[in-house]
C-alpha positions in Angstrom: -11.6 7.2 9.2 -9.3 8.0 6.5 -9.4 11.9 5.6 -7.9 13.0 2.5 -7.3 16.9 1.5 -6.7 18.6 -1.7 -3.3 20.1 -3.2 -4.2 23.3 -2.2 -5.1 22.6 1.5 -2.0 20.1 1.9 0.1 22.8 0.6 -0.9 25.5 2.8 -0.7 23.5 5.6 3.0 22.5 5.0 3.7 26.4 4.4 2.2 26.9 7.8 4.3 24.5 9.4 7.6 25.0 7.4 7.3 28.8 9.0 8.1 27.3 12.5 10.5 24.7 11.5 14.2 24.7 10.4 14.8 24.7 6.8 14.7 21.0 5.4 13.2 19.6 8.5 9.9 18.7 6.7 11.7 17.1 4.0 13.7 14.9 6.4 10.6 13.7 8.4 9.2 12.8 5.1 12.4 10.8 4.1 12.4 9.2 7.3 9.3 7.8 7.0 9.7 7.0 3.3 13.2 4.5 4.1 11.3 3.0 6.9 8.8 1.7 4.3 11.4 0.9 1.8 12.9 -1.1 4.6 9.8 -3.1 5.4 9.2 -4.1 1.9 12.7 -5.0 1.4 13.1 -7.0 4.3 9.8 -9.4 3.2 11.8 -10.5 0.5 15.0 -10.8 2.4 17.1 -7.9 4.1 17.9 -4.3 4.0 21.7 -4.8 3.8 23.0 -6.2 0.4 19.7 -5.0 -1.5 19.6 -3.5 -4.6 17.3 -0.2 -4.9 16.9 1.9 -7.8 15.4 5.3 -7.4 13.4 7.2 -10.1 14.0 11.0 -9.3 12.3 14.0 -10.7 13.2 17.8 -10.1 10.9 18.8 -7.1 10.8 17.9 -3.6 9.3 14.4 -4.4 12.7 13.6 -5.8 14.5 15.2 -2.8 12.3 13.1 -0.4 13.5 10.0 -2.6 17.1 10.8 -2.5 17.1 11.4 1.2 15.4 8.1 1.9 17.9 6.7 -0.5 20.7 8.1 1.8 19.4 6.6 4.5 19.0 3.0 2.9 22.5 3.3 1.6 23.8 3.9 5.2 22.2 0.7 6.1 24.5 -1.3 3.5 21.8 -1.0 0.5 23.2 -0.5 -2.9 21.4 2.4 -4.2 21.2 4.3 -7.3 19.4 7.3 -8.9 18.2 7.8 -12.2 17.2 11.3 -12.6 14.5 12.5 -15.2 16.0 15.9 -15.5 19.5 15.8 -14.3 20.4 19.8 -14.4 17.2 20.1 -11.8 17.8 17.4 -9.4 17.5 18.3 -5.8 21.3 19.3 -5.0 21.1 18.8 -1.1 19.5 15.4 -1.6 21.7 14.1 -4.4 24.7 15.5 -2.0 23.6 13.2 0.8 22.9 10.1 -1.5 26.6 10.8 -2.8 27.9 10.7 0.7 26.1 7.9 1.8 27.7 5.6 -0.9 24.8 6.1 -3.5 25.5 6.4 -7.2 23.6 8.1 -10.2 23.0 6.6 -13.3 22.7 8.3 -17.0 20.1 6.5 -18.1 17.7 3.3 -17.7 20.4 1.0 -19.0 20.4 -0.8 -16.0 23.1 -3.6 -17.4 25.6 -2.0 -14.9 23.2 -2.4 -12.2 22.0 -5.9 -12.5 18.6 -7.2 -10.8 16.6 -4.8 -8.7 15.0 -5.3 -5.5 13.1 -2.3 -5.1 12.3 0.7 -7.4 11.3 4.2 -5.8 9.0 6.3 -7.9 10.1 9.8 -6.9 9.3 11.4 -10.4 6.5 13.8 -9.7 4.4 14.9 -6.7 1.3 16.0 -5.9 1.6 19.2 -8.2 2.0 17.0 -11.4 -0.4 17.5 -14.0 -1.4 15.6 -17.3 0.5 12.3 -16.9 4.3 11.3 -17.5 6.1 13.4 -20.4 7.6 10.9 -22.8 10.9 10.7 -21.2 9.7 9.7 -17.8 7.4 7.4 -19.1 9.9 5.6 -21.2 11.8 5.4 -17.9 9.3 3.8 -16.0 8.5 1.5 -18.6 12.0 0.4 -18.8 12.5 -0.4 -15.1 9.1 -1.8 -13.9 8.5 -4.2 -16.1 10.6 -6.8 -13.9 9.5 -8.6 -10.5 10.9 -5.8 -8.4 7.9 -4.0 -6.2 7.4 -0.4 -7.2 7.0 2.1 -4.3 5.4 5.4 -4.7 6.4 8.7 -3.1 3.4 10.6 -2.0 1.6 9.3 -5.0 2.1 7.1 -8.0 3.7 9.8 -10.6 1.2 10.6 -13.5 -2.2 10.5 -11.3 -4.1 13.6 -10.8 -3.9 14.3 -7.0 -7.1 16.3 -6.6 -9.5 14.2 -9.1 -8.3 10.8 -9.0 -7.9 11.1 -12.9 -5.4 9.5 -15.0 -4.8 11.8 -17.9 -1.9 9.9 -19.6 0.7 7.5 -19.0 1.4 7.0 -14.8 3.3 4.5 -12.6 1.5 1.6 -11.4 2.7 1.1 -7.6 2.6 -1.9 -5.3 2.7 0.6 -2.6 2.4 4.1 -2.0 3.6 6.1 1.2 2.0 9.5 1.0 2.8 12.6 3.7 0.7 14.3 6.1 -2.6 13.5 4.6 -4.0 11.0 2.0 -4.9 12.9 -1.4 -8.2 12.3 -3.0 -6.6 10.5 -6.0 -5.1 7.8 -3.8 -8.9 6.8 -2.9 -10.8 7.3 -5.9 -10.5 5.0 -9.4 -9.2 5.0 -11.7 -6.0 6.6 -10.1 -6.4 4.5 -6.9 -5.8 1.5 -8.8 -2.2 2.7 -9.5 -1.8 3.5 -5.7 -1.4 -0.1 -4.3 -1.5 -0.4 -0.4 -1.1 2.9 1.1 0.7 3.9 4.1 0.4 7.4 5.7 3.5 8.7 7.2 2.8 11.7 9.9 4.8 14.9 9.3 3.0 17.1 11.7 0.3 18.5 9.4 -2.2 17.3 11.7 -2.7 20.8 13.7 -2.4 22.9 10.3 -5.1 20.9 8.3 -8.8 22.0 8.5 -11.4 20.1 10.3 -13.4 19.1 7.3 -11.6 17.3 4.8 -12.5 17.2 1.0 -12.7 13.4 1.0 -13.1 10.6 3.7 -13.3 6.8 4.1 -15.2 5.2 6.8 -13.1 2.2 8.8 -14.6 -0.4 10.9 -14.8 1.5 14.0 -16.9 4.4 12.1 -19.3 1.8 10.8 -19.7 -0.1 13.9 -20.7 3.3 15.7 -23.6 3.7 13.0 -25.0 0.3 13.0 -28.6 0.3 13.9 -28.9 -2.2 17.1 -32.1 -2.9 18.5 -32.6 -2.5 22.3 -35.1 -4.5 24.7 -38.1 -2.0 23.9 -37.7 -2.5 20.0 -40.4 -3.8 17.8 -40.5 -3.9 14.1 -41.5 -0.2 13.6 -38.7 1.1 15.8 -36.7 -1.1 13.9 -37.8 0.3 10.8 -40.4 -0.9 8.3 -39.0 -0.4 4.5 -41.2 -0.5 1.6 -39.7 -2.0 -1.8 -41.4 -1.0 -5.2 -39.5 -3.2 -7.4 -39.6 -5.9 -10.3 -41.6 -6.7 -13.0 -43.1 -9.7 -15.1 -39.9 -9.9 -16.9 -37.4 -9.0 -14.0 -39.2 -10.6 -10.9 -35.7 -11.4 -9.5 -35.0 -7.8 -8.8 -37.8 -7.8 -6.3 -36.4 -10.9 -4.7 -33.1 -9.5 -4.3 -34.3 -5.9 -3.2 -36.5 -7.4 -0.7 -33.5 -9.7 0.5 -30.9 -6.7 0.7 -33.8 -5.4 3.0 -34.4 -8.2 5.3 -30.7 -9.1 5.6 -30.0 -5.5 6.4 -31.8 -5.7 9.5 -35.2 -4.3 8.5 -38.2 -4.7 11.6 -40.5 -5.5 8.3 -40.5 -5.3 4.9 -43.6 -4.2 2.6 -43.6 -5.1 -1.0 -45.6 -3.4 -3.5 -45.4 -4.6 -7.4 -45.9 -7.6 -9.7 -43.7 -9.9 -8.0 -45.4 -10.7 -5.2 -45.4 -14.5 -5.7 -41.8 -14.3 -6.5 -40.9 -12.4 -2.9 -43.2 -14.4 -0.8 -42.0 -17.9 -2.2 -38.6 -16.9 -1.0 -39.1 -14.7 1.8 -42.9 -15.4 3.6 -42.4 -12.9 6.1 -43.0 -10.1 3.5 -45.9 -8.0 3.6 -47.3 -7.7 0.0 -49.6 -5.3 -1.3 -50.8 -5.5 -5.3 -51.8 -1.8 -5.3 -50.3 1.6 -5.4 -47.2 2.1 -3.0 -48.6 4.4 -1.3 -51.5 2.2 -0.3 -49.3 -0.7 1.1 -49.2 0.5 4.7 -47.0 2.5 7.0 -43.3 2.7 6.3 -40.1 4.5 7.4 -38.5 4.6 3.9 -38.9 3.4 0.3 -36.8 1.7 -2.5 -38.0 2.1 -5.9 -36.7 1.3 -9.3 -35.0 -2.0 -9.4 -36.1 -4.0 -12.0 -39.6 -1.9 -12.8 -39.1 -1.9 -16.6 -40.9 0.8 -18.9 -44.5 0.4 -18.2 -46.8 3.2 -17.2 -47.7 1.5 -13.7 -43.7 1.6 -13.4 -43.9 5.4 -14.0 -46.9 5.7 -11.7 -45.0 3.9 -9.0 -41.9 6.1 -9.0 -44.2 8.9 -9.1 -46.3 7.5 -6.3 -43.1 6.9 -4.1 -41.4 10.1 -4.5 -44.6 12.0 -3.3 -43.9 10.1 0.1 -43.1 12.0 2.7 -40.2 9.6 3.9 -36.8 8.9 2.8 -36.7 7.4 -0.4 -33.9 5.5 -2.3 -34.2 5.4 -6.4 -32.3 2.8 -8.2 -32.0 1.4 -11.8 -35.4 1.9 -13.8 -36.4 4.4 -11.4 -33.6 6.8 -12.2 -34.6 7.0 -15.8 -38.5 7.3 -14.7 -38.2 9.9 -12.0 -39.1 13.2 -12.7 -36.0 15.6 -12.0 -38.0 18.4 -10.5 -40.0 16.1 -8.3 -36.9 14.8 -7.0 -35.5 18.2 -6.3 -38.7 19.7 -4.5 -39.0 16.8 -1.9 -38.6 17.7 1.6 -37.7 14.0 2.9 -34.5 12.8 2.1 -33.9 11.2 -1.3 -30.7 8.9 -2.3 -29.8 8.1 -5.6 -27.8 5.1 -6.5 -26.5 5.0 -10.4 -23.6 3.0 -12.0 -21.5 5.0 -14.4 -23.8 4.8 -17.2 -26.8 5.8 -15.4 -24.9 9.0 -13.9 -23.9 9.8 -17.2 -27.6 10.0 -18.3 -28.7 12.0 -15.5 -25.5 14.3 -16.3 -25.9 14.3 -20.0 -22.7 13.5 -20.7 -20.6 10.4 -22.0 -20.2 7.3 -19.9 -16.4 7.9 -20.3 -16.4 11.1 -18.8 -18.2 10.0 -15.4 -15.6 6.9 -15.2 -12.6 9.3 -15.9 -14.0 11.8 -13.2 -16.0 10.0 -10.8 -15.3 12.8 -7.9 -16.6 15.6 -10.2 -19.5 13.4 -11.1 -20.8 12.4 -8.0 -20.5 15.8 -6.6 -22.3 17.5 -9.7 -25.2 15.0 -9.3 -25.8 15.8 -5.6 -25.9 19.4 -6.3 -27.9 19.2 -9.2 -30.5 16.7 -7.8 -30.4 18.2 -4.2 -30.1 14.3 -3.1 -27.3 12.1 -1.4 -25.7 10.2 -4.5 -24.3 7.1 -4.1 -22.1 6.5 -7.5 -21.6 2.5 -7.8 -18.3 1.2 -9.3 -15.0 0.2 -8.8 -14.7 2.6 -5.9 -18.1 3.8 -4.7 -18.7 7.0 -3.9 -21.4 8.8 -1.6 -21.8 12.8 -2.1 -24.6 14.7 -0.2 -26.0 18.2 -1.4 -24.6 20.2 1.5 -20.9 20.2 0.6 -20.1 17.9 3.1 -17.2 15.5 2.4 -17.3 12.9 -0.3 -17.1 9.5 1.0 -15.4 6.8 -0.8 -16.3 3.0 0.2 -13.0 1.2 0.6 -14.4 -2.4 0.9 -15.4 -2.8 -2.8 -14.4 -5.9 -5.1 -14.7 -6.9 -8.7 -16.9 -9.7 -7.7 -19.7 -7.2 -7.2 -19.9 -6.9 -10.7 -22.9 -9.2 -11.0 -26.2 -9.1 -12.2 -28.6 -8.3 -9.1 -25.8 -6.7 -7.0 -27.0 -3.5 -7.2 -30.6 -4.5 -6.3 -29.3 -5.8 -2.8 -27.3 -2.8 -2.2 -30.6 -0.7 -2.5 -32.6 -2.8 0.0 -29.7 -3.1 2.3 -29.4 1.0 2.1 -33.3 1.2 2.2 -33.3 -0.9 5.5 -30.8 1.5 7.4 -32.6 4.8 6.0 -36.0 3.0 7.6 -33.9 2.4 10.7 -33.3 6.5 11.3 -29.8 6.8 9.7 -29.1 9.9 7.8 -29.1 9.5 4.4 -25.1 10.2 3.7 -24.6 7.6 6.7 -27.1 4.9 5.3 -25.3 5.0 1.8 -21.9 4.7 3.2 -22.6 1.9 5.9 -24.7 0.2 3.0 -22.1 0.3 0.6 -19.2 -0.9 3.3 -21.6 -3.8 4.3 -22.1 -4.5 1.0 -18.5 -5.0 0.0 -18.0 -6.7 3.1 -20.6 -9.3 2.0 -19.3 -9.8 -1.1 -15.7 -10.4 -0.1 -17.2 -12.9 2.6 -19.4 -14.9 0.2 -16.7 -15.0 -2.7 -13.4 -15.7 -0.9 -11.8 -14.9 -4.2 -14.4 -17.0 -6.1 -17.4 -16.1 -8.4 -20.1 -15.0 -6.2 -24.0 -14.4 -7.2 -26.2 -11.6 -5.9 -28.3 -13.8 -3.4 -25.1 -15.0 -2.1 -23.9 -11.6 -1.3 -27.4 -10.8 0.6 -27.1 -13.9 2.6 -23.5 -13.1 3.7 -24.7 -9.3 4.9 -25.2 -10.5 8.4 -21.9 -12.1 8.7 -20.5 -8.9 7.6 -22.2 -7.0 10.3 -21.0 -9.5 12.8 -17.5 -8.7 11.4 -17.8 -4.9 11.9 -19.5 -5.3 15.5 -16.7 -7.8 16.5 
């Protein structure tokens, strides 16, 4: 699992570690790891010896890391030059090391004297940067990153917000980022994560100084495999989990079909469907148990999914209220988010999972959509606290937050191909099946999002994909994880 920590936590850990180390030792560890990563990138397109490296150097320790790494590359035969953004505030010891190794310093972004560049290293601002790049630094970045050379960010791309994932101004867009000691939330959460490229964590000895509970975490294959419910020899459909689906309408019958597809492909022992789309559902999935009346009269279930494609009718509102009155875990999506009574959600004793996209989250919070998209981490935390529920905020990086202050989880398997009609309906059914199987709401939402993303990648393989294709690929994604 990837763990991310706030700037305050990382700085406290660094301070504690530096108190036990010789002066400058921590920076040398970071610089050594950075130099190795630079060398790996250079070797992909040639070799380190004779390559041309340009360092964009800020005034803090981030610039010092870049200078010391540049010195190591220069000693290996690379031609290294540095462009300081604040020459009078440059890290003096790092500059001396670079010059002693044969590196040079340029006075400005005029690269005519330097010729082509094989690698640009962004060491302008570190984790303390706020509010985007200053105009001079932004102009420098624009001047030197418009070519074909890869850009490697030091600790995080300059200009992004390390704690929130926001991008509040001009920022470096890196091909790769080398971060030290621990991941920072901004490296995992969009829109900032889009600027980070491929991530590489360099250990500098902080592990023992960091708290056991991170601010953010991202599940990996092994974590998901450990959580997947697998039937045993004594399993029956009830032990595997029966999920109820209250979805669809005359206008949106496909939503019911897709939610049921997600539930069945997600491993439910059985699916009970309650709603007006029974004909469409059984035509596609004859194993579904259908009921024309109220959800509460449909029969025994271990979890409910309510909302996809319900529309705005009185019957739809009654179905949402009926499901929320159940004493089993409930997932509310799409139209259900508009129709649900907030106090009914907050007063539930069984688990509740809300699965809004940015627009729906904005409506629930009473803020503009742009505010949610710019500050996704703050939005998902506020929703979880306000509604006392587990919240799965869909988007380019799906986030899962619970009401108890546990670390927010970020899903690493998302793909733009999931931006297609009905995809969220599949996710709801899939996550509902995991709730019915007994997973805790935070685990069900996290695993559901993970499998959903893997399935979309498998189904699309870089080409357009439909929601039903994603549902059909869920079992293959399940096998991939268990393999």
